[in-house]
C-alpha beads as a LAMMPS data file, in Angstrom:
LAMMPS data file: protein, C-alpha beads

495 atoms
494 bonds

1 atom types
1 bond types

-500.0 500.0 xlo xhi
-500.0 500.0 ylo yhi
-500.0 500.0 zlo zhi

Masses

1 110.0

Atoms # bond

1 1 1 0.000 0.000 0.000
2 1 1 1.845 3.101 -1.237
3 1 1 0.910 6.220 0.695
4 1 1 1.949 9.837 1.008
5 1 1 3.120 11.583 4.144
6 1 1 0.143 11.438 6.449
7 1 1 -2.291 10.398 3.736
8 1 1 -2.645 6.645 3.654
9 1 1 -5.378 5.691 1.210
10 1 1 -7.482 2.625 1.827
11 1 1 -10.072 1.197 -0.522
12 1 1 -13.281 3.029 0.154
13 1 1 -16.542 1.253 0.618
14 1 1 -19.473 2.132 -1.649
15 1 1 -22.642 2.872 0.296
16 1 1 -25.202 0.089 0.218
17 1 1 -28.793 0.923 1.024
18 1 1 -30.019 -2.667 1.305
19 1 1 -28.206 -4.861 3.814
20 1 1 -26.760 -7.995 2.222
21 1 1 -27.146 -11.249 4.122
22 1 1 -25.034 -14.385 3.768
23 1 1 -27.511 -17.260 3.903
24 1 1 -26.560 -20.612 5.437
25 1 1 -25.114 -23.045 2.906
26 1 1 -24.879 -26.228 5.002
27 1 1 -27.687 -25.936 7.563
28 1 1 -29.486 -29.263 7.623
29 1 1 -26.338 -31.032 6.389
30 1 1 -23.443 -30.235 8.736
31 1 1 -25.696 -29.136 11.592
32 1 1 -29.458 -28.986 12.343
33 1 1 -31.491 -26.424 10.421
34 1 1 -34.105 -26.119 13.165
35 1 1 -33.174 -23.413 15.674
36 1 1 -34.381 -25.228 18.792
37 1 1 -32.681 -28.473 17.799
38 1 1 -29.455 -26.647 16.911
39 1 1 -29.422 -24.807 20.225
40 1 1 -29.941 -28.059 22.122
41 1 1 -27.169 -29.824 20.200
42 1 1 -24.588 -27.038 20.622
43 1 1 -25.403 -26.485 24.296
44 1 1 -25.143 -30.218 24.865
45 1 1 -21.670 -30.338 23.345
46 1 1 -20.459 -27.372 25.411
47 1 1 -21.993 -28.699 28.639
48 1 1 -20.240 -32.042 28.097
49 1 1 -16.850 -30.439 27.451
50 1 1 -14.150 -30.933 30.069
51 1 1 -12.237 -27.746 29.166
52 1 1 -12.648 -24.936 31.667
53 1 1 -12.688 -21.242 30.722
54 1 1 -9.297 -19.524 30.473
55 1 1 -8.779 -15.818 30.986
56 1 1 -7.788 -14.009 27.816
57 1 1 -8.158 -16.640 25.097
58 1 1 -6.514 -15.119 22.021
59 1 1 -7.234 -17.795 19.439
60 1 1 -8.654 -21.276 18.957
61 1 1 -8.061 -23.961 16.352
62 1 1 -11.276 -25.886 15.733
63 1 1 -12.568 -28.512 13.274
64 1 1 -15.284 -27.850 10.726
65 1 1 -16.830 -31.219 9.884
66 1 1 -20.434 -32.201 10.511
67 1 1 -21.330 -31.814 14.172
68 1 1 -21.986 -35.541 14.582
69 1 1 -18.302 -36.112 13.848
70 1 1 -16.453 -33.064 15.153
71 1 1 -18.913 -31.105 17.313
72 1 1 -17.613 -32.508 20.598
73 1 1 -14.014 -31.569 19.729
74 1 1 -14.996 -28.078 18.606
75 1 1 -16.892 -27.626 21.866
76 1 1 -13.701 -28.179 23.872
77 1 1 -12.176 -25.111 22.208
78 1 1 -15.251 -22.949 22.655
79 1 1 -15.680 -24.091 26.266
80 1 1 -12.214 -22.665 26.978
81 1 1 -13.599 -19.184 26.244
82 1 1 -15.392 -17.502 29.133
83 1 1 -18.988 -16.614 28.139
84 1 1 -18.444 -13.136 29.568
85 1 1 -15.460 -12.354 27.309
86 1 1 -16.100 -9.176 25.331
87 1 1 -14.196 -9.073 22.058
88 1 1 -14.340 -6.227 19.563
89 1 1 -14.416 -8.636 16.644
90 1 1 -13.809 -12.264 15.699
91 1 1 -11.489 -13.097 12.803
92 1 1 -12.681 -16.387 11.295
93 1 1 -10.015 -17.860 9.024
94 1 1 -10.315 -21.060 7.063
95 1 1 -9.238 -22.795 3.827
96 1 1 -11.120 -22.750 0.542
97 1 1 -12.837 -26.036 -0.203
98 1 1 -14.814 -25.090 -3.330
99 1 1 -13.150 -22.206 -5.165
100 1 1 -9.621 -21.909 -6.545
101 1 1 -8.027 -18.477 -6.196
102 1 1 -4.810 -16.849 -5.049
103 1 1 -4.447 -14.875 -1.849
104 1 1 -6.907 -14.373 0.982
105 1 1 -10.516 -13.381 0.405
106 1 1 -12.261 -11.122 2.924
107 1 1 -16.048 -11.049 2.675
108 1 1 -16.961 -7.366 2.515
109 1 1 -20.042 -7.797 0.332
110 1 1 -22.267 -9.166 3.091
111 1 1 -23.314 -7.096 6.085
112 1 1 -24.657 -10.076 8.038
113 1 1 -24.131 -13.828 8.286
114 1 1 -27.271 -15.759 9.127
115 1 1 -27.691 -19.067 10.947
116 1 1 -30.850 -20.701 12.323
117 1 1 -29.976 -18.983 15.638
118 1 1 -29.998 -15.467 14.181
119 1 1 -27.642 -13.037 12.465
120 1 1 -24.050 -11.966 13.124
121 1 1 -22.857 -8.595 11.890
122 1 1 -19.848 -8.477 9.558
123 1 1 -17.172 -5.908 10.349
124 1 1 -16.825 -4.740 6.762
125 1 1 -14.732 -1.730 7.778
126 1 1 -12.073 -4.023 9.231
127 1 1 -12.321 -6.083 6.054
128 1 1 -11.657 -3.043 3.876
129 1 1 -8.701 -2.124 6.089
130 1 1 -7.158 -5.524 5.353
131 1 1 -7.788 -5.179 1.619
132 1 1 -6.290 -1.708 1.669
133 1 1 -3.252 -2.819 3.639
134 1 1 -1.953 -5.399 1.158
135 1 1 -3.042 -6.720 -2.234
136 1 1 -2.681 -10.270 -0.879
137 1 1 -6.143 -9.605 0.579
138 1 1 -9.024 -9.309 -1.860
139 1 1 -12.787 -9.640 -2.097
140 1 1 -13.559 -12.843 -4.019
141 1 1 -17.156 -13.331 -2.998
142 1 1 -17.577 -16.753 -4.612
143 1 1 -15.092 -18.136 -2.102
144 1 1 -17.621 -17.513 0.679
145 1 1 -20.971 -18.405 -0.909
146 1 1 -20.893 -22.194 -0.408
147 1 1 -17.961 -22.490 2.010
148 1 1 -18.723 -24.396 5.220
149 1 1 -15.524 -24.008 7.271
150 1 1 -16.577 -20.635 8.719
151 1 1 -20.310 -21.198 8.779
152 1 1 -20.161 -24.180 11.138
153 1 1 -18.320 -22.076 13.743
154 1 1 -21.042 -19.454 14.033
155 1 1 -23.631 -21.378 16.108
156 1 1 -20.907 -22.154 18.674
157 1 1 -20.049 -18.454 18.933
158 1 1 -23.718 -17.555 19.225
159 1 1 -24.317 -20.018 22.040
160 1 1 -21.057 -19.534 23.924
161 1 1 -20.664 -15.751 24.031
162 1 1 -23.224 -13.597 25.780
163 1 1 -22.302 -10.734 23.464
164 1 1 -21.332 -11.873 19.987
165 1 1 -19.088 -9.253 18.337
166 1 1 -18.887 -8.528 14.607
167 1 1 -17.056 -11.095 12.519
168 1 1 -14.372 -10.819 9.830
169 1 1 -14.682 -13.860 7.491
170 1 1 -11.436 -14.725 5.700
171 1 1 -10.873 -17.633 3.311
172 1 1 -7.302 -18.411 2.273
173 1 1 -6.746 -19.768 -1.239
174 1 1 -3.384 -20.734 -2.672
175 1 1 -0.404 -18.720 -1.428
176 1 1 3.331 -19.278 -1.329
177 1 1 5.483 -18.779 1.759
178 1 1 6.001 -15.097 1.023
179 1 1 2.272 -14.555 0.587
180 1 1 1.566 -16.296 3.853
181 1 1 4.084 -14.022 5.598
182 1 1 2.282 -11.019 4.158
183 1 1 -1.048 -12.291 5.488
184 1 1 0.440 -12.816 8.936
185 1 1 2.163 -9.432 8.857
186 1 1 -1.097 -7.570 8.181
187 1 1 -3.174 -9.583 10.658
188 1 1 -0.516 -9.498 13.391
189 1 1 -1.434 -6.081 14.840
190 1 1 -5.018 -7.293 15.309
191 1 1 -3.866 -10.262 17.368
192 1 1 -4.382 -8.674 20.762
193 1 1 -6.648 -9.072 23.761
194 1 1 -9.444 -7.123 22.022
195 1 1 -9.939 -9.691 19.259
196 1 1 -10.505 -13.436 18.942
197 1 1 -9.036 -15.513 16.111
198 1 1 -10.881 -18.702 15.119
199 1 1 -8.743 -20.925 12.877
200 1 1 -10.851 -23.558 11.132
201 1 1 -9.192 -26.832 10.147
202 1 1 -9.729 -30.550 10.086
203 1 1 -6.652 -32.750 10.166
204 1 1 -5.742 -36.073 8.504
205 1 1 -8.065 -36.987 5.659
206 1 1 -8.954 -40.615 4.895
207 1 1 -6.205 -42.818 6.394
208 1 1 -7.109 -45.725 8.652
209 1 1 -7.979 -45.073 12.291
210 1 1 -4.555 -46.185 13.527
211 1 1 -2.635 -44.209 10.900
212 1 1 -4.725 -41.116 11.632
213 1 1 -3.906 -41.274 15.332
214 1 1 -0.194 -41.504 14.547
215 1 1 -0.142 -38.798 11.862
216 1 1 -2.399 -36.430 13.781
217 1 1 -0.334 -36.984 16.901
218 1 1 2.801 -35.756 15.136
219 1 1 0.972 -32.798 13.602
220 1 1 -0.597 -31.863 16.923
221 1 1 2.743 -31.940 18.742
222 1 1 4.229 -29.659 16.093
223 1 1 1.432 -27.125 16.527
224 1 1 1.729 -27.282 20.312
225 1 1 5.427 -26.409 19.959
226 1 1 4.432 -23.038 18.527
227 1 1 7.053 -23.333 15.775
228 1 1 5.843 -22.744 12.233
229 1 1 9.031 -24.344 10.865
230 1 1 8.446 -27.514 12.865
231 1 1 4.801 -27.583 11.753
232 1 1 5.742 -27.320 8.081
233 1 1 8.484 -29.922 8.488
234 1 1 6.015 -32.400 9.999
235 1 1 3.555 -31.815 7.157
236 1 1 6.357 -32.629 4.723
237 1 1 7.402 -35.711 6.721
238 1 1 3.809 -36.970 6.743
239 1 1 3.557 -36.545 2.982
240 1 1 6.850 -38.356 2.401
241 1 1 5.792 -41.269 4.587
242 1 1 3.255 -42.304 1.926
243 1 1 0.594 -43.260 4.463
244 1 1 -2.153 -45.167 2.618
245 1 1 -5.090 -42.938 1.615
246 1 1 -3.663 -39.864 3.402
247 1 1 -4.824 -36.920 1.260
248 1 1 -3.637 -34.184 3.632
249 1 1 -2.428 -33.787 7.198
250 1 1 -4.490 -30.611 7.686
251 1 1 -6.839 -29.004 5.184
252 1 1 -6.371 -25.715 7.060
253 1 1 -2.595 -25.885 7.124
254 1 1 -2.253 -22.371 5.637
255 1 1 -4.489 -20.674 8.250
256 1 1 -2.686 -22.607 11.008
257 1 1 0.727 -21.606 9.638
258 1 1 -0.415 -17.975 9.487
259 1 1 -1.447 -18.158 13.150
260 1 1 1.932 -19.594 14.147
261 1 1 3.671 -16.827 12.193
262 1 1 1.606 -14.211 14.047
263 1 1 2.748 -15.769 17.324
264 1 1 6.459 -15.536 16.511
265 1 1 8.214 -13.449 19.140
266 1 1 5.127 -13.407 21.344
267 1 1 6.604 -15.108 24.400
268 1 1 3.574 -14.158 26.479
269 1 1 1.380 -16.543 24.438
270 1 1 1.199 -20.304 24.680
271 1 1 -0.729 -22.981 22.775
272 1 1 -2.738 -25.537 24.706
273 1 1 -3.910 -28.811 23.223
274 1 1 -7.467 -29.499 24.350
275 1 1 -8.721 -32.595 22.561
276 1 1 -8.218 -35.045 19.730
277 1 1 -10.609 -37.485 18.114
278 1 1 -11.375 -38.626 14.620
279 1 1 -14.483 -39.622 12.729
280 1 1 -13.897 -43.243 13.674
281 1 1 -14.843 -42.278 17.240
282 1 1 -18.351 -41.176 16.218
283 1 1 -20.866 -43.388 17.991
284 1 1 -23.138 -44.116 15.027
285 1 1 -21.093 -43.427 11.892
286 1 1 -17.665 -44.432 13.146
287 1 1 -16.170 -46.213 10.140
288 1 1 -12.520 -46.820 11.065
289 1 1 -11.224 -47.748 7.616
290 1 1 -11.082 -44.164 6.298
291 1 1 -11.291 -41.368 8.857
292 1 1 -10.823 -37.625 9.270
293 1 1 -8.963 -36.258 12.290
294 1 1 -10.017 -33.390 14.579
295 1 1 -7.880 -31.385 17.005
296 1 1 -8.854 -28.531 19.326
297 1 1 -6.313 -25.966 20.554
298 1 1 -6.459 -22.658 22.374
299 1 1 -3.936 -19.818 22.439
300 1 1 -3.827 -18.058 25.802
301 1 1 -1.672 -15.638 27.742
302 1 1 0.789 -17.307 30.074
303 1 1 0.027 -16.746 33.717
304 1 1 1.863 -13.709 35.010
305 1 1 2.790 -12.525 31.516
306 1 1 2.113 -8.936 30.573
307 1 1 -0.543 -8.844 27.904
308 1 1 0.711 -7.669 24.558
309 1 1 -1.368 -5.442 22.338
310 1 1 -0.245 -7.189 19.206
311 1 1 2.787 -5.227 18.138
312 1 1 6.089 -6.944 18.546
313 1 1 7.857 -3.600 18.717
314 1 1 10.565 -2.114 16.572
315 1 1 14.158 -3.229 16.328
316 1 1 17.474 -1.459 16.411
317 1 1 19.584 -0.908 13.329
318 1 1 23.350 -0.807 13.497
319 1 1 25.278 2.174 12.138
320 1 1 26.375 0.037 9.172
321 1 1 22.777 -0.991 8.406
322 1 1 21.598 2.607 8.529
323 1 1 24.419 3.672 6.213
324 1 1 23.552 0.943 3.703
325 1 1 19.861 1.918 3.699
326 1 1 20.723 5.564 3.081
327 1 1 23.049 4.528 0.241
328 1 1 20.263 2.327 -1.135
329 1 1 17.819 5.238 -1.130
330 1 1 20.188 7.641 -2.878
331 1 1 21.523 5.191 -5.461
332 1 1 17.992 3.976 -6.179
333 1 1 17.052 7.521 -7.186
334 1 1 20.302 8.096 -9.109
335 1 1 19.979 4.975 -11.233
336 1 1 16.294 5.700 -11.925
337 1 1 17.408 8.617 -14.128
338 1 1 19.202 6.015 -16.266
339 1 1 16.239 3.645 -16.322
340 1 1 18.031 1.183 -14.057
341 1 1 17.148 -0.487 -10.741
342 1 1 19.838 -0.628 -8.045
343 1 1 19.863 -2.841 -4.971
344 1 1 22.713 -3.788 -2.621
345 1 1 24.364 -7.153 -3.137
346 1 1 23.201 -10.067 -1.051
347 1 1 26.563 -10.233 0.710
348 1 1 25.876 -6.782 2.200
349 1 1 22.511 -7.751 3.653
350 1 1 21.881 -8.728 7.263
351 1 1 18.812 -10.561 8.564
352 1 1 17.510 -7.245 9.891
353 1 1 17.668 -5.667 6.443
354 1 1 15.824 -8.670 5.024
355 1 1 13.027 -8.419 7.613
356 1 1 9.607 -7.281 6.441
357 1 1 8.656 -3.964 8.022
358 1 1 7.216 -0.630 6.970
359 1 1 9.347 2.385 6.107
360 1 1 9.074 5.966 4.871
361 1 1 11.623 7.861 2.810
362 1 1 11.517 11.655 3.147
363 1 1 13.334 14.113 0.914
364 1 1 14.214 17.641 2.059
365 1 1 15.554 20.394 -0.193
366 1 1 17.021 23.470 1.498
367 1 1 15.226 22.530 4.705
368 1 1 11.812 22.140 3.093
369 1 1 9.835 18.978 2.317
370 1 1 10.432 17.779 -1.254
371 1 1 8.677 14.423 -1.166
372 1 1 7.688 11.624 1.189
373 1 1 6.246 8.191 0.422
374 1 1 6.083 5.095 2.587
375 1 1 4.503 1.799 3.541
376 1 1 3.039 1.533 7.029
377 1 1 2.713 -2.258 6.837
378 1 1 5.793 -4.213 5.835
379 1 1 5.136 -6.517 2.887
380 1 1 8.657 -6.979 1.518
381 1 1 12.235 -6.895 2.826
382 1 1 13.239 -3.588 4.379
383 1 1 16.023 -2.842 1.899
384 1 1 13.629 -3.300 -1.050
385 1 1 10.977 -1.160 0.620
386 1 1 13.500 1.664 1.090
387 1 1 14.610 1.435 -2.551
388 1 1 11.034 1.566 -3.826
389 1 1 9.896 4.324 -1.470
390 1 1 12.933 6.464 -2.346
391 1 1 12.043 6.391 -6.036
392 1 1 8.388 7.014 -5.221
393 1 1 9.237 10.008 -3.012
394 1 1 11.392 11.451 -5.791
395 1 1 9.063 10.898 -8.720
396 1 1 5.559 9.917 -7.573
397 1 1 4.570 12.293 -4.773
398 1 1 1.894 14.273 -6.631
399 1 1 2.313 17.263 -4.339
400 1 1 5.587 17.967 -6.117
401 1 1 6.950 17.843 -9.643
402 1 1 9.410 14.969 -10.248
403 1 1 12.857 15.475 -8.801
404 1 1 15.586 16.622 -11.227
405 1 1 19.198 15.440 -11.375
406 1 1 20.346 18.854 -10.250
407 1 1 18.087 18.785 -7.195
408 1 1 19.260 15.310 -6.235
409 1 1 22.736 16.685 -5.526
410 1 1 21.263 18.998 -2.877
411 1 1 18.511 16.729 -1.497
412 1 1 18.806 15.517 2.085
413 1 1 17.412 11.982 2.643
414 1 1 15.696 10.819 5.838
415 1 1 14.466 7.277 6.483
416 1 1 11.910 6.160 9.074
417 1 1 11.739 2.419 9.804
418 1 1 8.410 1.555 11.403
419 1 1 7.310 -0.949 14.006
420 1 1 4.082 -2.925 13.452
421 1 1 0.780 -1.125 14.015
422 1 1 -0.874 -1.391 17.431
423 1 1 -4.496 -0.425 17.925
424 1 1 -5.175 1.683 21.025
425 1 1 -8.362 2.189 22.997
426 1 1 -7.634 5.727 24.193
427 1 1 -5.670 8.691 22.775
428 1 1 -4.112 8.989 26.226
429 1 1 -1.898 6.058 25.218
430 1 1 -0.148 8.227 22.590
431 1 1 3.269 9.512 23.642
432 1 1 4.139 12.583 21.579
433 1 1 7.501 12.308 19.874
434 1 1 7.584 8.543 20.333
435 1 1 4.416 7.396 18.584
436 1 1 3.210 7.897 15.065
437 1 1 -0.552 7.696 14.639
438 1 1 -2.815 6.176 11.990
439 1 1 -6.534 6.932 12.162
440 1 1 -9.209 5.157 10.132
441 1 1 -12.857 6.179 9.856
442 1 1 -15.546 5.577 7.228
443 1 1 -13.034 4.333 4.673
444 1 1 -10.790 7.388 5.132
445 1 1 -7.449 7.389 6.851
446 1 1 -4.435 9.531 7.612
447 1 1 -1.154 9.267 9.460
448 1 1 1.530 11.420 11.061
449 1 1 5.017 10.093 11.677
450 1 1 6.323 10.421 15.262
451 1 1 8.691 13.258 14.424
452 1 1 5.816 15.542 13.334
453 1 1 5.017 16.252 16.996
454 1 1 8.595 17.345 17.677
455 1 1 8.775 19.456 14.524
456 1 1 5.512 21.324 15.207
457 1 1 5.365 21.470 19.005
458 1 1 1.667 20.564 18.897
459 1 1 -0.269 19.289 21.889
460 1 1 -1.776 15.808 21.660
461 1 1 -5.174 17.253 20.676
462 1 1 -3.576 19.461 18.008
463 1 1 -1.580 16.473 16.719
464 1 1 -4.760 14.412 16.383
465 1 1 -6.874 17.298 15.111
466 1 1 -4.473 18.201 12.316
467 1 1 -4.139 14.550 11.332
468 1 1 -7.927 14.119 11.267
469 1 1 -8.628 17.322 9.343
470 1 1 -5.582 17.717 7.121
471 1 1 -4.636 14.121 6.407
472 1 1 -7.662 11.858 6.885
473 1 1 -10.214 14.461 5.787
474 1 1 -12.655 13.570 8.582
475 1 1 -12.824 16.965 10.310
476 1 1 -10.947 18.358 13.290
477 1 1 -12.821 16.202 15.814
478 1 1 -13.046 13.129 13.575
479 1 1 -10.337 11.365 15.560
480 1 1 -12.650 11.090 18.564
481 1 1 -14.629 8.204 17.055
482 1 1 -12.015 6.893 14.603
483 1 1 -10.015 3.692 14.993
484 1 1 -6.596 4.776 16.257
485 1 1 -3.322 2.915 15.778
486 1 1 0.173 3.804 16.922
487 1 1 3.612 2.795 15.759
488 1 1 7.168 3.791 16.515
489 1 1 9.874 4.811 14.064
490 1 1 13.650 4.594 14.065
491 1 1 14.531 7.792 12.228
492 1 1 17.951 8.574 10.724
493 1 1 19.270 10.764 7.927
494 1 1 22.308 11.746 5.929
495 1 1 24.749 13.723 8.025

Bonds

1 1 1 2
2 1 2 3
3 1 3 4
4 1 4 5
5 1 5 6
6 1 6 7
7 1 7 8
8 1 8 9
9 1 9 10
10 1 10 11
11 1 11 12
12 1 12 13
13 1 13 14
14 1 14 15
15 1 15 16
16 1 16 17
17 1 17 18
18 1 18 19
19 1 19 20
20 1 20 21
21 1 21 22
22 1 22 23
23 1 23 24
24 1 24 25
25 1 25 26
26 1 26 27
27 1 27 28
28 1 28 29
29 1 29 30
30 1 30 31
31 1 31 32
32 1 32 33
33 1 33 34
34 1 34 35
35 1 35 36
36 1 36 37
37 1 37 38
38 1 38 39
39 1 39 40
40 1 40 41
41 1 41 42
42 1 42 43
43 1 43 44
44 1 44 45
45 1 45 46
46 1 46 47
47 1 47 48
48 1 48 49
49 1 49 50
50 1 50 51
51 1 51 52
52 1 52 53
53 1 53 54
54 1 54 55
55 1 55 56
56 1 56 57
57 1 57 58
58 1 58 59
59 1 59 60
60 1 60 61
61 1 61 62
62 1 62 63
63 1 63 64
64 1 64 65
65 1 65 66
66 1 66 67
67 1 67 68
68 1 68 69
69 1 69 70
70 1 70 71
71 1 71 72
72 1 72 73
73 1 73 74
74 1 74 75
75 1 75 76
76 1 76 77
77 1 77 78
78 1 78 79
79 1 79 80
80 1 80 81
81 1 81 82
82 1 82 83
83 1 83 84
84 1 84 85
85 1 85 86
86 1 86 87
87 1 87 88
88 1 88 89
89 1 89 90
90 1 90 91
91 1 91 92
92 1 92 93
93 1 93 94
94 1 94 95
95 1 95 96
96 1 96 97
97 1 97 98
98 1 98 99
99 1 99 100
100 1 100 101
101 1 101 102
102 1 102 103
103 1 103 104
104 1 104 105
105 1 105 106
106 1 106 107
107 1 107 108
108 1 108 109
109 1 109 110
110 1 110 111
111 1 111 112
112 1 112 113
113 1 113 114
114 1 114 115
115 1 115 116
116 1 116 117
117 1 117 118
118 1 118 119
119 1 119 120
120 1 120 121
121 1 121 122
122 1 122 123
123 1 123 124
124 1 124 125
125 1 125 126
126 1 126 127
127 1 127 128
128 1 128 129
129 1 129 130
130 1 130 131
131 1 131 132
132 1 132 133
133 1 133 134
134 1 134 135
135 1 135 136
136 1 136 137
137 1 137 138
138 1 138 139
139 1 139 140
140 1 140 141
141 1 141 142
142 1 142 143
143 1 143 144
144 1 144 145
145 1 145 146
146 1 146 147
147 1 147 148
148 1 148 149
149 1 149 150
150 1 150 151
151 1 151 152
152 1 152 153
153 1 153 154
154 1 154 155
155 1 155 156
156 1 156 157
157 1 157 158
158 1 158 159
159 1 159 160
160 1 160 161
161 1 161 162
162 1 162 163
163 1 163 164
164 1 164 165
165 1 165 166
166 1 166 167
167 1 167 168
168 1 168 169
169 1 169 170
170 1 170 171
171 1 171 172
172 1 172 173
173 1 173 174
174 1 174 175
175 1 175 176
176 1 176 177
177 1 177 178
178 1 178 179
179 1 179 180
180 1 180 181
181 1 181 182
182 1 182 183
183 1 183 184
184 1 184 185
185 1 185 186
186 1 186 187
187 1 187 188
188 1 188 189
189 1 189 190
190 1 190 191
191 1 191 192
192 1 192 193
193 1 193 194
194 1 194 195
195 1 195 196
196 1 196 197
197 1 197 198
198 1 198 199
199 1 199 200
200 1 200 201
201 1 201 202
202 1 202 203
203 1 203 204
204 1 204 205
205 1 205 206
206 1 206 207
207 1 207 208
208 1 208 209
209 1 209 210
210 1 210 211
211 1 211 212
212 1 212 213
213 1 213 214
214 1 214 215
215 1 215 216
216 1 216 217
217 1 217 218
218 1 218 219
219 1 219 220
220 1 220 221
221 1 221 222
222 1 222 223
223 1 223 224
224 1 224 225
225 1 225 226
226 1 226 227
227 1 227 228
228 1 228 229
229 1 229 230
230 1 230 231
231 1 231 232
232 1 232 233
233 1 233 234
234 1 234 235
235 1 235 236
236 1 236 237
237 1 237 238
238 1 238 239
239 1 239 240
240 1 240 241
241 1 241 242
242 1 242 243
243 1 243 244
244 1 244 245
245 1 245 246
246 1 246 247
247 1 247 248
248 1 248 249
249 1 249 250
250 1 250 251
251 1 251 252
252 1 252 253
253 1 253 254
254 1 254 255
255 1 255 256
256 1 256 257
257 1 257 258
258 1 258 259
259 1 259 260
260 1 260 261
261 1 261 262
262 1 262 263
263 1 263 264
264 1 264 265
265 1 265 266
266 1 266 267
267 1 267 268
268 1 268 269
269 1 269 270
270 1 270 271
271 1 271 272
272 1 272 273
273 1 273 274
274 1 274 275
275 1 275 276
276 1 276 277
277 1 277 278
278 1 278 279
279 1 279 280
280 1 280 281
281 1 281 282
282 1 282 283
283 1 283 284
284 1 284 285
285 1 285 286
286 1 286 287
287 1 287 288
288 1 288 289
289 1 289 290
290 1 290 291
291 1 291 292
292 1 292 293
293 1 293 294
294 1 294 295
295 1 295 296
296 1 296 297
297 1 297 298
298 1 298 299
299 1 299 300
300 1 300 301
301 1 301 302
302 1 302 303
303 1 303 304
304 1 304 305
305 1 305 306
306 1 306 307
307 1 307 308
308 1 308 309
309 1 309 310
310 1 310 311
311 1 311 312
312 1 312 313
313 1 313 314
314 1 314 315
315 1 315 316
316 1 316 317
317 1 317 318
318 1 318 319
319 1 319 320
320 1 320 321
321 1 321 322
322 1 322 323
323 1 323 324
324 1 324 325
325 1 325 326
326 1 326 327
327 1 327 328
328 1 328 329
329 1 329 330
330 1 330 331
331 1 331 332
332 1 332 333
333 1 333 334
334 1 334 335
335 1 335 336
336 1 336 337
337 1 337 338
338 1 338 339
339 1 339 340
340 1 340 341
341 1 341 342
342 1 342 343
343 1 343 344
344 1 344 345
345 1 345 346
346 1 346 347
347 1 347 348
348 1 348 349
349 1 349 350
350 1 350 351
351 1 351 352
352 1 352 353
353 1 353 354
354 1 354 355
355 1 355 356
356 1 356 357
357 1 357 358
358 1 358 359
359 1 359 360
360 1 360 361
361 1 361 362
362 1 362 363
363 1 363 364
364 1 364 365
365 1 365 366
366 1 366 367
367 1 367 368
368 1 368 369
369 1 369 370
370 1 370 371
371 1 371 372
372 1 372 373
373 1 373 374
374 1 374 375
375 1 375 376
376 1 376 377
377 1 377 378
378 1 378 379
379 1 379 380
380 1 380 381
381 1 381 382
382 1 382 383
383 1 383 384
384 1 384 385
385 1 385 386
386 1 386 387
387 1 387 388
388 1 388 389
389 1 389 390
390 1 390 391
391 1 391 392
392 1 392 393
393 1 393 394
394 1 394 395
395 1 395 396
396 1 396 397
397 1 397 398
398 1 398 399
399 1 399 400
400 1 400 401
401 1 401 402
402 1 402 403
403 1 403 404
404 1 404 405
405 1 405 406
406 1 406 407
407 1 407 408
408 1 408 409
409 1 409 410
410 1 410 411
411 1 411 412
412 1 412 413
413 1 413 414
414 1 414 415
415 1 415 416
416 1 416 417
417 1 417 418
418 1 418 419
419 1 419 420
420 1 420 421
421 1 421 422
422 1 422 423
423 1 423 424
424 1 424 425
425 1 425 426
426 1 426 427
427 1 427 428
428 1 428 429
429 1 429 430
430 1 430 431
431 1 431 432
432 1 432 433
433 1 433 434
434 1 434 435
435 1 435 436
436 1 436 437
437 1 437 438
438 1 438 439
439 1 439 440
440 1 440 441
441 1 441 442
442 1 442 443
443 1 443 444
444 1 444 445
445 1 445 446
446 1 446 447
447 1 447 448
448 1 448 449
449 1 449 450
450 1 450 451
451 1 451 452
452 1 452 453
453 1 453 454
454 1 454 455
455 1 455 456
456 1 456 457
457 1 457 458
458 1 458 459
459 1 459 460
460 1 460 461
461 1 461 462
462 1 462 463
463 1 463 464
464 1 464 465
465 1 465 466
466 1 466 467
467 1 467 468
468 1 468 469
469 1 469 470
470 1 470 471
471 1 471 472
472 1 472 473
473 1 473 474
474 1 474 475
475 1 475 476
476 1 476 477
477 1 477 478
478 1 478 479
479 1 479 480
480 1 480 481
481 1 481 482
482 1 482 483
483 1 483 484
484 1 484 485
485 1 485 486
486 1 486 487
487 1 487 488
488 1 488 489
489 1 489 490
490 1 490 491
491 1 491 492
492 1 492 493
493 1 493 494
494 1 494 495
């Protein structure tokens, strides 16, 4: 998402007069279509669960088969959530079973999802934020129309939570490792105590009962380790073992891997294994020759750990890394005049410079702003982001004419490397000079880098008011009911 100084543009939502409702696709097949019967069935599963509520459940991994097969396992995960928990939204993430597409589809066409127990509101604004943050997210409505992996979770949410928050339905299609990292990078800031993540996945498909127990045991241990590398290694080992009839170790392996990526560096979180069964354990339909496996997990805060708001914080660059980034920015602009594309050699790059994080490049000419473009959310290695943003600041900031060769000799380059976004509940959390702010409201958004407060000497209210009025275009007081996010920046320039 390429944005100007303080003017991040998200995809805007077109007003819809008639509310659009997602109708149930598998009611009467995967679960009862009659409301009273469905309520009785779900409540019965939850009442029979042995899991006790945990404080601050951050995420659950749950199966999505017919309730007669997997309902009891799913109930163990939902029973771990206290009925009184009040989340702002629930991110429901599952794999695509019916449609082939690339990336992750966020349903922003429907305002409500309906089940026999009633309707759940869709947080379409959050959905548009995701789509605006990275092109890996898109709106491919067909992916949601007949998909069951999210739908079967909704009655459990409706029966377990006293207040059911809005939902964000996400279906992941085919993505490579880089695409999965991008998905995790964008979703990471939302993984905090205000939100619940529901990861929908069944496990081994169609081996014998004994083989399923063995394969699912290895997969479950890998997930419980919290290591995405170990999880992916076990999936590969299972595939190489050529287990008879094993079609997959986990149909939701991409959503699970994304969750594990979001947990990287989050030492305050731990994964708890709650239950395992497979379809061979079903009382009536338990054919043991070809089964499907079901695990339930929860992700909770460790006792005594300080709760994290989702941002893993910034990191420190060495003097050599800063110098290389500044050289990258300048040489990227220089070579652009010749129609060439310059990047440092791989031997010069450290792991920090290869990390995905947001960055701004600011150009000053004779002490005055001459261009500034940046990415708030990191979607590619830092050194590549700096190279691209430098060229964009020089030639694509439409507030200024393109930079000339003569001006380049006198331009002063400043780089701001950003930490992940962290949503805040009160503007009192903003520390002037330390925090940059991003505000989002009604499809509009704007941002100020941390150094703006130091440069202007504004109070907190002036900082927010100018950002709301001048950058987001939502009026001086628009920040008061906007979604607010903060981030930190490591700022350095040419001496």
